[in-house]
NUGULO-344372 format. One record per residue (C-alpha): residue in one letter; x, y, z. Coordinates in steps of 0.02 Angstrom, whole numbers, plus 50000, padded with zeros to 5 digits. Layout:
NODE   r      xx      yy      zz
NODE   a       X       Y       Z
...
END
This chain:
NODE   r      xx      yy      zz
NODE   m   49994   50013   49995
NODE   g   50070   50169   49959
NODE   a   50021   50347   49997
NODE   y   49877   50358   49892
NODE   s   49794   50201   49961
NODE   g   49849   50240   50147
NODE   m   49802   50429   50152
NODE   s   49633   50365   50059
NODE   q   49600   50228   50186
NODE   l   49619   50375   50331
NODE   l   49539   50539   50261
NODE   g   49431   50476   50124
NODE   d   49417   50573   49956
NODE   l   49581   50675   49938
NODE   v   49510   50784   49779
NODE   p   49405   50901   49897
NODE   i   49564   50916   50018
NODE   a   49677   50973   49888
NODE   k   49553   51079   49822
NODE   k   49527   51154   49991
NODE   l   49729   51183   50033
NODE   n   49735   51273   49844
NODE   y   49831   51120   49740
NODE   p   49863   51164   49558
NODE   e   49738   51087   49467
NODE   s   49869   50982   49370
NODE   s   49909   50896   49562
NODE   i   49719   50870   49575
NODE   a   49687   50796   49409
NODE   v   49832   50667   49451
NODE   l   49731   50636   49603
NODE   k   49587   50599   49507
NODE   g   49675   50472   49389
NODE   d   49648   50565   49229
NODE   m   49798   50551   49118
NODE   q   49696   50602   48980
NODE   e   49659   50783   49072
NODE   l   49846   50795   49108
NODE   q   49898   50760   48944
NODE   d   49776   50885   48854
NODE   k   49767   51036   48983
NODE   h   49927   51021   49081
NODE   p   50067   50940   48956
NODE   q   50211   50998   49045
NODE   t   50155   50887   49208
NODE   y   50115   50757   49098
NODE   s   50287   50750   49029
NODE   n   50382   50773   49216
NODE   l   50272   50628   49263
NODE   l   50321   50521   49132
NODE   s   50520   50586   49151
NODE   c   50521   50515   49351
NODE   r   50584   50337   49301
NODE   h   50711   50317   49437
NODE   n   50583   50367   49564
NODE   r   50444   50277   49537
NODE   d   50526   50114   49542
NODE   r   50390   49972   49502
NODE   r   50242   50097   49499
NODE   s   50164   50159   49335
NODE   p   50169   50366   49312
NODE   l   49996   50374   49383
NODE   e   50015   50274   49532
NODE   y   50187   50381   49568
NODE   g   50108   50536   49542
NODE   q   49961   50501   49668
NODE   d   50075   50443   49806
NODE   l   50187   50587   49788
NODE   v   50029   50712   49784
NODE   a   49953   50622   49918
NODE   s   50121   50611   50025
NODE   w   50115   50818   50010
NODE   l   49930   50809   50089
NODE   f   50015   50718   50238
NODE   e   50154   50831   50243
NODE   d   50031   51005   50252
NODE   y   49924   50886   50381
NODE   l   50094   50866   50470
NODE   m   50139   51050   50455
NODE   k   49981   51106   50523
NODE   e   49970   50987   50684
NODE   l   50150   51059   50729
NODE   s   50130   51237   50705
NODE   e   49993   51220   50821
NODE   a   50091   51134   50935
NODE   g   50220   51304   50940
NODE   l   50341   51264   50806
NODE   s   50358   51383   50651
NODE   i   50372   51253   50501
NODE   s   50371   51273   50317
NODE   g   50394   51185   50171
NODE   a   50564   51182   50101
NODE   g   50586   51067   49950
NODE   a   50589   51112   49762
NODE   d   50407   51044   49767
NODE   k   50345   51161   49903
NODE   n   50217   51229   49771
NODE   r   50153   51055   49749
NODE   e   50185   51053   49569
NODE   i   50245   50882   49506
NODE   l   50430   50923   49452
NODE   p   50552   50832   49296
NODE   n   50666   50705   49369
NODE   v   50807   50810   49355
NODE   k   50709   50949   49464
NODE   v   50657   50838   49608
NODE   s   50718   50920   49767
NODE   s   50860   50881   49853
NODE   s   50814   50972   50005
NODE   s   50715   50922   50160
NODE   d   50532   50912   50153
NODE   c   50510   51043   50309
NODE   e   50600   51157   50395
NODE   v   50568   51190   50581
NODE   t   50613   51338   50688
NODE   y   50601   51370   50861
NODE   k   50662   51521   50969
NODE   g   50804   51558   50825
NODE   k   50859   51397   50790
NODE   s   50825   51301   50624
NODE   k   50830   51120   50558
NODE   g   50779   51024   50412
NODE   l   50659   50893   50430
NODE   e   50629   50730   50338
NODE   i   50467   50661   50327
NODE   m   50407   50474   50293
NODE   n   50266   50372   50310
NODE   d   50221   50169   50330
NODE   y   50047   50124   50287
NODE   t   50079   49940   50307
NODE   g   50153   49907   50477
NODE   w   50307   49854   50388
NODE   w   50401   49943   50508
NODE   r   50351   49874   50646
NODE   k   50349   49690   50570
NODE   t   50532   49688   50515
NODE   h   50604   49816   50639
NODE   h   50655   49895   50467
NODE   i   50646   50071   50392
NODE   d   50731   50073   50212
NODE   l   50772   50246   50135
NODE   r   50846   50279   49949
NODE   d   51021   50311   49962
NODE   q   51026   50481   49930
NODE   k   50899   50507   50029
NODE   y   50996   50454   50174
NODE   s   51159   50526   50116
NODE   k   51077   50683   50097
NODE   i   50985   50685   50282
NODE   v   51192   50644   50334
NODE   r   51253   50778   50237
NODE   t   51127   50936   50302
NODE   e   51125   50838   50484
NODE   s   50937   50849   50457
NODE   m   50808   50756   50581
NODE   f   50712   50609   50517
NODE   l   50521   50600   50563
NODE   g   50436   50426   50518
NODE   v   50254   50426   50539
NODE   s   50174   50230   50537
NODE   n   49990   50265   50516
NODE   s   49955   50083   50521
NODE   d   49970   50076   50703
NODE   n   49993   50264   50735
NODE   t   50153   50276   50786
NODE   y   50312   50378   50772
NODE   v   50504   50395   50763
NODE   l   50603   50549   50772
NODE   i   50796   50545   50760
NODE   k   50909   50682   50784
NODE   k   51065   50624   50695
NODE   m   51055   50502   50570
NODE   a   51240   50467   50553
NODE   n   51226   50399   50739
NODE   f   51066   50283   50707
NODE   p   51116   50107   50673
NODE   s   51088   50077   50486
NODE   k   51168   49964   50340
NODE   f   51208   50006   50152
NODE   i   51116   49880   50019
NODE   q   51185   49889   49855
NODE   a   51027   49819   49740
NODE   h   50878   49843   49886
NODE   a   50724   49747   49779
NODE   p   50597   49864   49863
NODE   y   50681   50017   49775
NODE   g   50689   49921   49601
NODE   f   50865   49868   49647
NODE   k   50941   50023   49681
NODE   p   51048   50053   49825
NODE   a   50964   50094   49984
NODE   y   50986   50126   50175
NODE   q   50913   49996   50294
NODE   l   50885   50080   50486
NODE   t   50860   49949   50614
NODE   i   50738   50004   50752
NODE   t   50647   49930   50902
NODE   d   50471   49926   50949
NODE   e   50532   50050   51095
NODE   d   50582   50171   50945
NODE   l   50423   50186   50906
NODE   k   50311   50309   51015
NODE   p   50114   50314   51011
NODE   l   50088   50459   50879
NODE   d   50044   50628   50971
NODE   f   50094   50797   50878
NODE   k   50111   50891   51043
NODE   a   50249   50752   51105
NODE   i   50341   50759   50918
NODE   a   50334   50947   50917
NODE   t   50402   50947   51121
NODE   q   50539   50822   51058
NODE   i   50579   50926   50909
NODE   k   50588   51098   51020
NODE   g   50703   50995   51136
NODE   y   50821   50944   50985
NODE   l   50830   51133   50923
NODE   v   50880   51232   51079
END
């Protein structure tokens, strides 16, 4: 189950939510699954979607696009919750305008930037909709994403929507992990696998997440 299926189960029809958040019409067409509308009315987005072969792995262009837009919806929901809990938080990636970009422009910056008492850090966000993390005690990250988190010293927030838990990592370089040269879930591309325990997965509580982030920042 990907982000689109998972978010649809959690929130229902995602199209009205995207419209309420003023997502561009091209991204709404992706959520609707209307490739013909994309090709006719938003040819650049259609072309961009087809170009993202490396990122989509075994998914079709439409499946990749729907997962991408659904993941943005969760990011926006999360940013709202953390903001209400006292953090200053904003989108930081090249896709912060919520438009699908060509493969060569896929964002290399953090999903969000969090600020508290004048201190800021990047925050990378990832979701598990199937319970895979709890079942295997592993979180898999693409090699580029892992390397970027380490390089920029961003925090990592993983949210498991299947059992309403989360894991927050302050410094990825210090967290147990191993490099996998050809990882099957990512189309046999390189990846890093984090090792987590049941204790790492805490009950999902946005105020608790905000408090933990504040403690990491100051």
